[in-house]
C-alpha positions, 0 to 999 in steps of 0.5 A, a space after each residue: 813565713 814561707 821558710 817556717 812553713 817549708 821547714 815543716 811541710 814534709 812533716 805536716 804532709 806525712 801527718 796528713 797522710 797518716 790521718 787520712 789512712 786512719 780515717 779510711 780504716 775508721 771508715 771501713 770499720 764503721 761500715 758494718 755498723 752503718 749498714 746494720 742501722 741503715 738496713 733497720 730503717 728500710 722496710 721495703 723490697 728494694 732495701 737490699 739494693 739500697 743497702 748494697 749500694 751504700 756498702 759499696 760506697 763506704 768500702 770504696 770511700 774507705 779504700 780511697 782514703 787509705 790510698 789517698 793517705 799513703 800517697 800523701 805519706 810517700 809525697 811527704 818523704 820526698 817533698 824536695 823532689 818535683 814529683 812529690 810536691 805536685 803529688 802533695 799539692 794535688 792531694 791537698 787540693 783533693 782534700 780540700 774538697 772533702 769538707 765542701 762535699 760533705 757540707 753541701 751533700 749532707 742533710 742540714 739535720 746532720 750538721 746539728 750533730 756535734 760530732 759531725 761539726 767537729 769532723 768537718 772542722 778538723 778536716 778543714 783545719 787539716 786541709 788549710 794546714 796542708 795547703 799553708 805548708 805546701 804554699 810555703 814550700 812552693 814559695 821557698 823553691 829556687 826559680 
């Protein structure tokens, strides 16, 4: 089993990276729509500050997702090298934190939305596939 996983690990790592870049771009594209919706929900003098904080959060998260994706793609292209395997492993562990953070920080009502549940499930599957591929690569390495 590890040899099959190791055989596909580079492609799986690169695919995960491309998905992260796409997720970052989608995050940036969605930001103005979410900010507009959020702005209509608030009716106080502190709304401008809350909207600015939310905008900063969404833009930073989008940029960080793109950066995580690009570094994962680069690691996947050089996965036979020790630095790339370590970077891909670090990125996979970081990626694995995302579903846990989403589920623990989002209000329970948001978890009822089918699209949100689908996104969390897809993210968890991507994390597990990426980790399995990397475990296979680590196990197939010569000592």
